[in-house]
All heavy atoms as an XYZ file, in Angstrom:
718
protein
N       8.075      6.890     30.170
C       7.349      7.624     29.163
C       7.534      9.110     29.432
O       7.306      9.582     30.526
C       5.872      7.220     29.213
C       5.052      7.823     28.121
S       3.464      6.993     27.933
C       2.396      8.259     28.540
N       7.936      9.819     28.401
C       8.126     11.257     28.507
C       7.096     11.949     27.640
O       7.067     11.757     26.425
C       9.545     11.642     28.027
O      10.486     10.869     28.761
C       9.796     13.112     28.242
N       6.226     12.746     28.240
C       5.213     13.439     27.461
C       4.311     12.457     26.733
O       3.815     11.497     27.301
N       4.100     12.715     25.439
C       3.234     11.860     24.629
C       3.984     10.739     23.918
O       3.376      9.955     23.206
C       2.507     12.707     23.575
C       1.486     13.630     24.212
O       1.008     13.315     25.316
O       1.178     14.668     23.606
N       5.300     10.675     24.088
C       6.099      9.668     23.389
C       6.105      8.374     24.199
O       6.472      8.361     25.373
C       7.544     10.159     23.161
C       8.367      9.080     22.484
C       7.543     11.435     22.346
N       5.681      7.315     23.578
C       5.692      5.991     24.200
C       6.831      5.208     23.575
O       6.919      5.086     22.357
C       4.357      5.246     23.965
C       4.422      3.838     24.521
C       3.205      6.032     24.565
N       7.728      4.694     24.413
C       8.855      3.914     23.909
C       8.434      2.458     23.742
O       8.070      1.784     24.711
C      10.033      3.993     24.866
C      11.253      3.275     24.347
C      12.443      3.380     25.284
O      12.517      4.371     26.033
O      13.269      2.461     25.263
N       8.440      1.977     22.509
C       8.134      0.583     22.202
C       9.459     -0.138     22.055
O      10.277      0.211     21.202
C       7.295      0.477     20.908
C       7.072     -0.987     20.542
C       5.971      1.208     21.068
N       9.693     -1.142     22.879
C      10.990     -1.812     22.878
C      11.097     -2.926     21.846
O      12.202     -3.290     21.455
C      11.313     -2.363     24.262
O      10.345     -3.319     24.644
N       9.974     -3.471     21.406
C      10.049     -4.559     20.433
C       8.714     -4.741     19.724
O       7.657     -4.527     20.310
C      10.432     -5.865     21.115
N       8.796     -5.114     18.469
C       7.632     -5.537     17.699
C       8.017     -6.843     17.036
O       9.033     -6.922     16.342
C       7.275     -4.515     16.621
C       6.655     -3.209     17.093
C       6.533     -2.240     15.921
C       5.282     -3.459     17.691
N       7.227     -7.872     17.257
C       7.536     -9.176     16.669
C       6.249     -9.867     16.266
O       5.203     -9.685     16.888
C       8.303    -10.047     17.657
N       6.349    -10.659     15.203
C       5.213    -11.445     14.734
C       5.687    -12.871     14.482
O       6.864    -13.110     14.213
C       4.595    -10.860     13.446
C       5.638    -10.775     12.322
C       3.975     -9.508     13.720
C       5.068    -10.363     10.969
N       4.765    -13.796     14.579
C       5.040    -15.185     14.210
C       4.305    -15.479     12.915
O       3.140    -15.109     12.764
C       4.592    -16.143     15.308
C       5.452    -16.010     16.536
O       6.651    -15.772     16.448
N       4.852    -16.144     17.691
N       5.001    -16.133     12.001
C       4.471    -16.387     10.669
C       4.604    -17.871     10.361
O       5.696    -18.440     10.485
C       5.253    -15.573      9.607
C       4.718    -15.833      8.216
C       5.246    -14.094      9.947
N       3.521    -18.486      9.955
C       3.560    -19.887      9.534
C       4.163    -19.955      8.126
O       3.749    -19.227      7.232
C       2.165    -20.483      9.533
C       2.154    -21.982      9.261
C       0.753    -22.535      9.379
N       0.147    -22.092     10.622
C      -0.092    -22.880     11.664
N       0.177    -24.152     11.590
N      -0.630    -22.412     12.761
N       5.120    -20.844      7.941
C       5.738    -21.035      6.630
C       4.858    -21.987      5.829
O       4.554    -23.092      6.298
C       7.163    -21.616      6.771
C       7.788    -21.860      5.401
C       8.039    -20.699      7.617
N       4.423    -21.587      4.635
C       3.631    -22.514      3.808
C       4.416    -23.801      3.543
O       5.643    -23.783      3.423
C       3.414    -21.740      2.508
C       3.623    -20.311      2.858
C       4.631    -20.303      3.969
N       3.695    -24.895      3.466
C       4.321    -26.220      3.310
C       5.382    -26.250      2.215
O       6.461    -26.816      2.393
C       3.228    -27.264      3.039
C       3.740    -28.683      2.944
C       4.352    -29.198      4.242
O       3.896    -28.798      5.329
O       5.298    -30.005      4.157
N       5.083    -25.635      1.071
C       6.027    -25.695     -0.053
C       7.312    -24.901      0.188
O       8.292    -25.064     -0.545
C       5.355    -25.239     -1.355
C       4.944    -23.783     -1.383
C       3.567    -23.515     -0.776
O       2.978    -24.415     -0.151
O       3.096    -22.375     -0.946
N       7.349    -24.073      1.233
C       8.548    -23.288      1.535
C       9.310    -23.803      2.751
O      10.391    -23.300      3.071
C       8.182    -21.815      1.759
C       7.568    -21.072      0.584
C       7.309    -19.617      0.954
C       8.454    -21.163     -0.649
N       8.757    -24.807      3.462
C       9.436    -25.361      4.635
C      10.754    -25.997      4.224
O      10.939    -26.411      3.086
C       8.547    -26.404      5.317
S       7.097    -25.709      6.112
N      11.687    -26.083      5.158
C      12.985    -26.696      4.895
C      13.470    -27.382      6.168
O      12.836    -27.279      7.207
C      13.996    -25.645      4.405
C      14.465    -24.685      5.450
C      15.629    -24.750      6.165
C      13.777    -23.513      5.925
N      15.711    -23.691      7.039
C      14.594    -22.916      6.914
C      12.571    -22.910      5.617
C      14.241    -21.753      7.587
C      12.212    -21.749      6.289
C      13.032    -21.182      7.246
N      14.559    -28.124      6.066
C      15.133    -28.797      7.227
C      16.519    -28.240      7.491
O      17.205    -27.738      6.589
C      15.220    -30.325      7.034
O      16.019    -30.603      5.894
C      13.844    -30.940      6.868
N      16.925    -28.347      8.761
C      18.263    -27.945      9.183
C      18.612    -28.797     10.390
O      17.718    -29.369     11.020
C      18.291    -26.462      9.535
C      19.692    -25.859      9.440
O      20.681    -26.623      9.456
O      19.790    -24.625      9.345
N      19.885    -28.893     10.699
C      20.327    -29.751     11.804
C      20.987    -28.937     12.901
O      21.660    -27.938     12.635
C      21.329    -30.797     11.313
O      20.695    -31.664     10.410
N      20.798    -29.413     14.117
C      21.430    -28.819     15.279
C      21.728    -29.929     16.258
O      20.857    -30.736     16.561
C      20.487    -27.794     15.893
C      20.945    -27.057     17.100
C      22.030    -26.008     16.863
N      21.787    -25.072     15.794
C      21.086    -23.950     15.860
N      20.497    -23.613     16.971
N      20.965    -23.166     14.818
N      22.969    -30.010     16.708
C      23.393    -31.023     17.685
C      23.012    -32.432     17.256
O      22.509    -33.228     18.041
C      22.820    -30.708     19.062
C      23.317    -29.399     19.618
C      22.765    -29.167     21.032
N      22.802    -27.747     21.298
C      21.731    -26.979     21.451
N      20.523    -27.487     21.403
N      21.867    -25.698     21.683
N      23.191    -32.717     15.971
C      22.925    -34.049     15.460
C      21.463    -34.395     15.268
O      21.122    -35.531     14.963
N      20.582    -33.424     15.446
C      19.151    -33.669     15.289
C      18.633    -32.801     14.141
O      18.924    -31.608     14.058
C      18.416    -33.323     16.580
C      16.980    -33.754     16.598
C      16.368    -33.591     17.988
O      16.763    -32.735     18.756
N      15.389    -34.427     18.299
N      17.839    -33.423     13.259
C      17.284    -32.698     12.117
C      15.925    -32.104     12.481
O      15.095    -32.766     13.088
C      17.141    -33.630     10.908
C      16.773    -32.897      9.645
C      16.755    -33.803      8.424
O      16.497    -35.016      8.583
O      16.988    -33.296      7.331
N      15.726    -30.841     12.120
C      14.480    -30.129     12.396
C      13.818    -29.722     11.086
O      14.493    -29.368     10.121
C      14.749    -28.843     13.193
C      15.122    -29.082     14.620
C      16.406    -29.495     14.956
C      14.208    -28.873     15.632
C      16.767    -29.699     16.276
C      14.549    -29.082     16.955
C      15.835    -29.494     17.280
N      12.499    -29.748     11.075
C      11.721    -29.215      9.952
C      11.227    -27.847     10.390
O      10.488    -27.714     11.371
C      10.547    -30.120      9.611
C       9.713    -29.576      8.455
C       8.960    -30.687      7.772
N       8.120    -30.191      6.707
C       8.549    -29.870      5.486
N       9.820    -30.015      5.187
N       7.709    -29.434      4.571
N      11.644    -26.807      9.663
C      11.356    -25.435     10.041
C      10.037    -24.984      9.427
O       9.868    -25.023      8.210
C      12.490    -24.510      9.626
C      13.808    -24.663     10.414
C      13.599    -24.563     11.893
C      14.599    -25.866     10.045
N       9.110    -24.587     10.293
C       7.746    -24.293      9.853
C       7.227    -22.937     10.312
O       6.132    -22.540      9.929
C       6.788    -25.374     10.377
O       6.863    -25.392     11.809
C       7.134    -26.747      9.819
N       7.975    -22.246     11.161
C       7.529    -20.974     11.718
C       8.665    -19.967     11.689
O       9.816    -20.312     11.957
C       7.059    -21.150     13.178
O       6.033    -22.136     13.219
C       6.537    -19.868     13.758
N       8.320    -18.720     11.375
C       9.283    -17.630     11.426
C       8.882    -16.665     12.527
O       7.694    -16.385     12.719
C       9.307    -16.854     10.107
C       9.662    -17.640      8.854
C       9.513    -16.751      7.629
C      11.073    -18.191      8.953
N       9.854    -16.162     13.252
C       9.642    -15.065     14.174
C      10.325    -13.862     13.529
O      11.534    -13.873     13.310
C      10.249    -15.363     15.542
C      10.080    -14.196     16.477
O      10.963    -13.352     16.582
N       8.953    -14.141     17.148
N       9.532    -12.860     13.176
C      10.034    -11.686     12.473
C       9.975    -10.503     13.432
O       8.942    -10.252     14.048
C       9.194    -11.392     11.210
C       9.729    -10.176     10.473
C       9.163    -12.616     10.294
N      11.104     -9.788     13.544
C      11.177     -8.631     14.427
C      11.436     -7.369     13.612
O      12.198     -7.388     12.651
C      12.309     -8.804     15.446
C      12.038     -9.906     16.440
C      13.244    -10.180     17.325
N      14.274    -10.845     16.518
C      15.515    -10.415     16.396
N      15.940     -9.346     17.021
N      16.373    -11.066     15.633
N      10.799     -6.294     14.031
C      11.067     -4.983     13.461
C      12.132     -4.338     14.335
O      11.916     -4.124     15.532
C       9.794     -4.131     13.438
C       9.956     -2.704     12.916
C      10.391     -2.701     11.452
C       8.659     -1.932     13.093
N      13.277     -4.054     13.752
C      14.388     -3.472     14.492
C      14.233     -1.952     14.593
O      13.491     -1.343     13.811
C      15.700     -3.838     13.800
C      15.955     -5.349     13.669
C      17.249     -5.606     12.910
C      15.989     -6.022     15.031
N      14.907     -1.326     15.557
C      14.774      0.121     15.746
C      15.069      0.956     14.499
O      14.492      2.025     14.319
C      15.787      0.431     16.856
C      15.903     -0.846     17.622
C      15.761     -1.933     16.573
N      15.922      0.450     13.612
C      16.246      1.215     12.397
C      15.231      0.998     11.278
O      15.376      1.515     10.178
C      17.648      0.886     11.908
C      17.801     -0.543     11.391
O      16.819     -1.317     11.396
O      18.922     -0.894     10.970
N      14.175      0.211     11.555
C      13.136     -0.035     10.562
C      13.363     -1.259      9.702
O      12.498     -1.647      8.921
N      14.502     -1.926      9.839
C      14.755     -3.147      9.070
C      14.140     -4.345      9.791
O      13.706     -4.241     10.944
C      16.259     -3.350      8.860
O      16.909     -3.536     10.107
N      14.103     -5.469      9.107
C      13.516     -6.686      9.657
C      14.595     -7.721      9.943
O      15.596     -7.798      9.221
C      12.509     -7.283      8.671
C      11.328     -6.405      8.290
C      10.517     -7.069      7.179
C      10.452     -6.120      9.503
N      14.383     -8.523     10.957
C      15.241     -9.667     11.265
C      14.328    -10.867     11.485
O      13.222    -10.719     11.997
C      16.070     -9.402     12.521
N      14.784    -12.042     11.082
C      13.934    -13.230     11.225
C      14.751    -14.425     11.688
O      15.922    -14.570     11.331
C      13.253    -13.545      9.901
N      14.107    -15.266     12.480
C      14.656    -16.559     12.888
C      13.583    -17.602     12.606
O      12.398    -17.291     12.577
C      15.016    -16.562     14.367
C      16.135    -15.591     14.694
C      16.892    -16.056     15.885
C      18.015    -15.096     16.180
N      19.277    -15.561     15.714
N      14.016    -18.836     12.408
C      13.091    -19.927     12.096
C      13.047    -20.910     13.257
O      14.039    -21.112     13.967
C      13.544    -20.645     10.829
N      11.875    -21.526     13.423
C      11.669    -22.528     14.460
C      10.891    -23.703     13.870
O      10.184    -23.546     12.885
C      10.870    -21.945     15.635
C      11.619    -20.857     16.356
C      11.531    -19.538     15.936
C      12.442    -21.156     17.434
C      12.236    -18.532     16.575
C      13.147    -20.160     18.086
C      13.041    -18.850     17.654
O      13.738    -17.860     18.298
N      11.044    -24.870     14.491
C      10.320    -26.031     14.010
C      10.407    -27.173     14.987
O      10.754    -26.997     16.149
N      10.119    -28.347     14.493
C      10.110    -29.555     15.319
C      11.096    -30.575     14.753
O      11.351    -30.596     13.556
C       8.723    -30.165     15.342
C       7.682    -29.264     15.953
C       6.548    -30.099     16.515
N       5.539    -29.251     17.106
C       5.547    -28.862     18.380
N       6.511    -29.228     19.166
N       4.573    -28.108     18.848
N      11.581    -31.453     15.622
C      12.462    -32.521     15.144
C      11.744    -33.385     14.107
O      10.564    -33.699     14.256
C      12.774    -33.334     16.402
C      12.522    -32.407     17.546
C      11.402    -31.511     17.081
N      12.456    -33.764     13.074
C      11.900    -34.613     12.019
C      11.462    -35.956     12.592
O      10.442    -36.501     12.170
C      12.929    -34.803     10.878
C      12.464    -35.841      9.878
C      13.191    -33.470     10.186
N      12.201    -36.484     13.570
C      11.868    -37.778     14.164
C      10.647    -37.720     15.067
O      10.197    -38.723     15.590
C      13.043    -38.323     14.984
C      14.212    -38.756     14.150
C      15.343    -37.726     14.201
O      15.420    -36.947     15.169
O      16.142    -37.694     13.267
N      10.111    -36.523     15.302
C       8.950    -36.376     16.161
C       9.339    -35.910     17.547
O      10.513    -35.730     17.859
N       8.356    -35.692     18.356
C       8.594    -35.201     19.703
C       8.643    -33.690     19.726
O       8.600    -33.028     18.693
N       8.722    -33.156     20.910
C       8.709    -31.708     21.067
C      10.067    -31.096     20.742
O      10.139    -30.055     20.136
C       8.302    -31.354     22.481
C       6.853    -31.744     22.739
C       6.389    -31.182     24.006
N       6.641    -29.747     24.003
C       6.120    -28.900     24.823
N       5.324    -29.323     25.751
N       6.393    -27.623     24.761
N      11.116    -31.702     21.214
C      12.444    -31.150     20.953
C      12.654    -29.843     21.676
O      11.783    -29.319     22.354
N      13.833    -29.309     21.534
C      14.178    -28.045     22.181
C      13.675    -26.871     21.353
O      13.473    -26.981     20.156
C      15.690    -27.962     22.334
N      13.490    -25.746     22.005
C      13.098    -24.515     21.326
C      14.386    -23.852     20.856
O      15.040    -23.121     21.596
C      12.325    -23.627     22.294
C      11.662    -22.442     21.630
C      10.600    -22.629     20.751
C      12.083    -21.156     21.892
C       9.970    -21.552     20.158
C      11.457    -20.073     21.305
C      10.407    -20.278     20.437
O       9.782    -19.212     19.842
N      14.803    -24.189     19.658
C      16.081    -23.739     19.125
C      15.818    -22.917     17.877
O      15.035    -23.310     17.013
C      16.979    -24.955     18.774
C      18.298    -24.517     18.196
C      17.190    -25.837     19.994
N      16.488    -21.774     17.789
C      16.302    -20.938     16.601
C      17.319    -21.294     15.525
O      18.419    -21.754     15.817
C      16.425    -19.465     16.965
O      17.743    -19.170     17.380
N      16.918    -21.072     14.285
C      17.773    -21.300     13.121
C      17.757    -20.043     12.268
O      16.761    -19.308     12.244
C      17.233    -22.467     12.280
C      17.383    -23.807     12.933
C      16.445    -24.263     13.836
C      18.469    -24.618     12.632
C      16.570    -25.502     14.437
C      18.603    -25.861     13.223
C      17.653    -26.301     14.139
N      18.837    -19.839     11.546
C      18.854    -18.759     10.579
C      17.909    -19.074      9.428
O      17.608    -20.232      9.161
N      17.440    -18.032      8.775
C      16.563    -18.192      7.618
C      17.440    -18.181      6.369
O      18.222    -17.249      6.183
C      15.507    -17.064      7.557
C      14.634    -17.196      6.319
C      14.655    -17.076      8.815
N      17.339    -19.194      5.522
C      18.154    -19.233      4.308
C      17.897    -18.020      3.412
O      16.804    -17.458      3.412
C      17.708    -20.514      3.590
C      17.004    -21.321      4.616
C      16.460    -20.364      5.624
N      18.907    -17.630      2.694
C      18.807    -16.505      1.767
C      18.125    -16.990      0.488
O      18.786    -17.321     -0.491
C      20.199    -15.943      1.475
C      20.141    -14.696      0.627
O      19.057    -14.109      0.479
O      21.201    -14.299      0.104
N      16.794    -17.074      0.550
C      15.986    -17.512     -0.593
C      14.963    -16.422     -0.889
O      14.277    -15.952      0.019
C      15.270    -18.829     -0.272
C      16.227    -20.005     -0.132
C      15.584    -21.328      0.272
N      14.189    -21.497     -0.046
C      13.386    -22.345      0.606
N      13.846    -23.082      1.605
N      12.120    -22.466      0.254
N      14.839    -16.028     -2.151
C      13.915    -14.940     -2.497
C      12.486    -15.186     -2.051
O      11.796    -14.258     -1.608
C      13.997    -14.849     -4.017
C      15.170    -15.630     -4.437
C      15.536    -16.550     -3.313
N      12.029    -16.428     -2.118
C      10.641    -16.711     -1.740
C      10.424    -16.562     -0.234
O       9.334    -16.169      0.200
C      10.189    -18.086     -2.243
C      10.974    -19.250     -1.687
C      12.232    -19.636     -2.482
O      12.758    -18.805     -3.234
O      12.678    -20.781     -2.320
N      11.445    -16.828      0.586
C      11.321    -16.623      2.029
C      11.396    -15.130      2.357
O      10.654    -14.648      3.219
C      12.402    -17.399      2.778
C      12.231    -18.919      2.767
C      13.437    -19.599      3.396
C      10.955    -19.330      3.473
N      12.262    -14.405      1.669
C      12.337    -12.951      1.865
C      11.004    -12.306      1.503
O      10.514    -11.418      2.216
C      13.472    -12.363      1.026
N      10.387    -12.762      0.428
C       9.086    -12.225      0.012
C       8.015    -12.545      1.057
O       7.168    -11.690      1.356
C       8.694    -12.780     -1.353
N       8.043    -13.742      1.615
C       7.089    -14.120      2.667
C       7.246    -13.194      3.869
O       6.259    -12.701      4.427
C       7.297    -15.582      3.078
C       6.479    -16.067      4.270
C       4.988    -16.030      3.977
C       6.933    -17.473      4.676
N       8.469    -12.948      4.281
C       8.742    -12.081      5.429
C       8.227    -10.667      5.157
O       7.568    -10.061      6.006
C      10.251    -12.082      5.760
C      10.640    -13.467      6.311
C      10.597    -10.967      6.740
C      12.130    -13.714      6.372
N       8.494    -10.152      3.986
C       8.041     -8.805      3.648
C       6.509     -8.720      3.589
O       5.917     -7.757      4.087
C       8.669     -8.349      2.339
C      10.150     -8.076      2.498
C      10.802     -7.563      1.229
O      10.094     -7.039      0.348
O      12.030     -7.698      1.128
N       5.876     -9.734      2.997
C       4.404     -9.743      2.951
C       3.811     -9.827      4.363
O       2.816     -9.160      4.679
C       3.891    -10.899      2.098
C       4.053    -10.670      0.607
C       3.248    -11.653     -0.253
N       3.161    -13.023      0.238
C       4.040    -13.989     -0.020
N       5.093    -13.755     -0.788
N       3.855    -15.204      0.445
N       4.428    -10.654      5.208
C       3.944    -10.809      6.584
C       4.096     -9.502      7.362
O       3.193     -9.129      8.122
C       4.701    -11.936      7.282
N       5.197     -8.803      7.182
C       5.396     -7.524      7.869
C       4.354     -6.514      7.411
O       3.791     -5.770      8.227
C       6.810     -7.004      7.618
N       4.075     -6.478      6.115
C       3.054     -5.580      5.599
C       1.680     -5.903      6.156
O       0.913     -5.010      6.532
N       1.361     -7.185      6.224
C       0.063     -7.609      6.764
C      -0.036     -7.261      8.248
O      -1.078     -6.804      8.722
C      -0.140     -9.118      6.538
C      -1.427     -9.647      7.087
C      -2.637     -9.064      6.372
N      -3.856     -9.651      6.916
C      -4.939     -8.951      7.226
N      -4.981     -7.664      6.994
N      -5.980     -9.559      7.736
N       1.055     -7.457      8.988
C       1.056     -7.114     10.411
C       0.827     -5.614     10.592
O       0.092     -5.195     11.487
C       2.364     -7.539     11.052
N       1.433     -4.810      9.730
C       1.239     -3.351      9.808
C      -0.234     -3.002      9.590
O      -0.786     -2.150     10.307
C       2.114     -2.639      8.779
N      -0.877     -3.660      8.648
C      -2.300     -3.442      8.407
C      -3.121     -3.795      9.648
O      -4.020     -3.045     10.055
C      -2.807     -4.293      7.233
C      -2.282     -3.900      5.894
C      -2.659     -4.916      4.813
O      -3.377     -5.901      5.113
O      -2.231     -4.730      3.661
N      -2.822     -4.940     10.232
C      -3.565     -5.394     11.407
C      -3.346     -4.457     12.586
O      -4.299     -4.097     13.289
C      -3.176     -6.826     11.765
C      -3.613     -7.890     10.743
C      -2.963     -9.227     11.072
C      -5.123     -8.007     10.707
N      -2.094     -4.058     12.842
C      -1.805     -3.129     13.941
C      -2.511     -1.802     13.677
O      -3.086     -1.209     14.607
C      -0.308     -2.883     14.080
C       0.398     -3.909     14.926
C       1.263     -4.857     14.489
C       0.319     -4.067     16.342
N       1.714     -5.611     15.552
C       1.142     -5.138     16.686
C      -0.384     -3.399     17.334
C       1.305     -5.552     18.010
C      -0.223     -3.813     18.658
C       0.613     -4.890     18.962
N      -2.471     -1.313     12.458
C      -3.083     -0.041     12.123
C      -4.604     -0.039     12.291
O      -5.199      1.014     12.519
N      -5.204     -1.183     12.198
C      -6.660     -1.294     12.300
C      -7.125     -1.782     13.672
O      -8.291     -2.097     13.858
C      -7.178     -2.240     11.215
N      -6.199     -1.817     14.652
C      -6.596     -2.354     15.959
C      -7.767     -1.556     16.529
O      -7.972     -0.397     16.187
C      -5.415     -2.377     16.927
C      -5.116     -1.040     17.542
N      -5.807     -0.557     18.625
C      -4.216     -0.085     17.203
C      -5.335      0.621     18.942
N      -4.373      0.936     18.091
N      -8.543     -2.208     17.370
C      -9.747     -1.600     17.930
C      -9.623     -1.372     19.427
O     -10.625     -1.224     20.123
C     -10.957     -2.472     17.599
C     -11.186     -2.568     16.116
C     -12.344     -3.464     15.758
O     -13.214     -3.721     16.573
N     -12.364     -3.935     14.530
N      -8.406     -1.356     19.919
C      -8.184     -1.095     21.344
C      -8.478     -2.296     22.206
O      -8.770     -3.373     21.725
N      -8.380     -2.091     23.499
C      -8.600     -3.183     24.459
C     -10.072     -3.525     24.570
O     -10.942     -2.765     24.479
C      -8.065     -2.804     25.836
C      -6.561     -2.633     25.915
C      -6.163     -2.146     27.290
C      -5.872     -3.959     25.637
């Protein structure tokens, strides 16, 4: 830390995907139902997101990330979640 400038290395939020927006994807022959997004604020101010979920057949499965499909409703969810996170961070009440 130099002077009053605090270097923040990462900002990330986890977002639950509403049931109607969930989707499935496969990895290593196993199908996953994607229900959670991890959204990161990048240093340039843009957002990046990865999806996580559970195997369709049940069980815990591996913690494997998936790309988020290019769907307008998922992009809107990510943008709304980032805005809501900004509100929450801005209103924090300290430790």
